[in-house]
N, C-alpha and C positions, 0 to 999 in steps of 0.2 A: 124445197124440192124433195120428192119421194125417192126412195132407194131405186125403184124401177126407172124413174126419170133420169136419175144420175147414171145408172147403168146403161141406159139407152144412148147416152152421148159419148161413151167410151170409144176412142179410136185407136188406142194403143194399150195393150194389156200385158203387164209383166208378171213373171212368176219366179219365186224362189224355187230351189230344188230340194234340198234335204229337209224333209218334214212336210213338203207340199207336193212335189211331183214324185217323191219317194216317201217311204214310211219313217224316214229320219235315222234309221239304223245305218251304221257304217260297216261295210263288209270288206275284208282284205284277204287276198290269197296269201299263201306262205311266201310268195315272191314280192309281196308288198303292193300288188296291183289292186286298185279299188274296184269293187263291184257294186253297181247300183241296180235296183229293181224298179222298173217303171210300169205303170198301169196302161194297158192298151186303151181302156176307156178314156183316161185322161188324154192320151195322145190323140184320139179321134176328136175329142172336144177342142183341142188346140187347133187341129186341122179345120174344124168347122168354123172357128173364129176367123181363121185366115180366109176361108171361102166367103165369109160374110163381110170381108173388108176391114176386119180389125187386125191390126198388126200385133203379132205375138213376139215378145222379147223375154229372154231369160237373163236374170241378173242374180248371180250366186256369189256367195262369199268364198266358196271352195272351187277348186279346179279338178277336173277328172276327164280322162279319155272317154269313159262311158258316157258322160254328159255330152261331150262333143259329138260322139257318134249318134246319140239320141236326137240332138238338135238337128243334125244334118239329115237324119232319117225323116224328121218332121218338116223339113224345109224352113227351119228357123235360122235366119242369117244373123240376127242380132242376138248373139250369145256373148254374154259378158261374165267371165269367170274370175275368181280371185279378187272380187271387188270389195274393198273395205267401206267405201262410202256409196251405198246404193242410191241414195237420194241425189247425189251429185251426178251419178251415171244417168239416172232418169232425166235430170234437168238437161244434160247434154243431148240426150236423144230427142227430147221435146224441142229444144232450141233448133236442132238441125231440121226438124219437120215443121217448125212454125206452130207448134201445138202448145196449149196451156196445160197446167197441171190438172185442171178439171177434166181434160180430155183423156186422162190416163187412169189406169187402174193397176193395182198390184195385189198379189196374194203371197203372204208370208206367214210364218208360224212362230217366230221367236222374238224376244224383245229387241234384238239387233235390227229387226225389220221395221220397228215402229217409226223411225224417221221417214222412210219412204212411204210406208202405209199412210201416215198422217198427212203426207204431202199430196196424195192422189185424190182425184174426185171420187173414186170407188176403191174401197179396200176390203179384203176378205182374208179369212184364215180357215184352215181345216177345223173340224170338230175337236181334234186333239192338239190344236195349237195351244201355246202357253196361255194359262188363264188371264194373265195381264193383257196379253194381245187381244184375246177374245173380248175384253172390255172396251177396247179402243178401235175396233174396226166396224165397218158398216154391215158386213155380212159374215156370219159364221156358218160354214157348211155343216150339214148333218153327218157327213162322212169324214173319215180320217185321211191324213196325208198319204199319198201313194195308193189310196184305196177308193178313188173316185171323187175326192173332194174338188180337184181341179175341174173335172168334167161337170160337176154340179154347178160350179161358178160359171163355166162356159155356157151351160144351158140357161142359166139365169140371165146372163148378158144377152144371149140370142133371143130368149123369150121377151126380154125387155125391149128389144128392137122390133119385136113382132115377126121374126123370121124363123123361129125354131120349128114351128109346125110345118112350114113349107119345106124346111131342110129335112125333117123326118119323113115327110110324105114321099120324097124321092125314093125311099127304100121300100115303099109299099106297092110300087108299080110292078 
């Protein structure tokens, strides 16, 4: 099966946060509040996946108020923070939906993401993902984490389904 054929069958797409939806840097205020910077391009890509019927989930090893706010802003109800075993979290999500691992995709950037990345039908990492991760995923984005990499993956999934052009055409009227 080609990468496009694999991508076309994805029904649930998961994303890591630090290094994928952000640039991976951790920012803290003097009061200890964590600040995250998200790309609006990535956010629109996640919304487009949802519009195309692909469920978007976030599975992150860290917890933050900023992430909870961003997920709510994007209408993502399946937000899992502070997860140590991301693959087990994915398996539970799939079981509740009656989906197989081949129906799922995940985008992560570091070696701790490899168990979930290798369990999915579709796996991706940003251009600046760890070199070892880049060797073990199906798709390496040309852009960096927090800088449009997630949008690139969303566009690839939508193009693989044959719906990207129609979704873009709505903005040309």
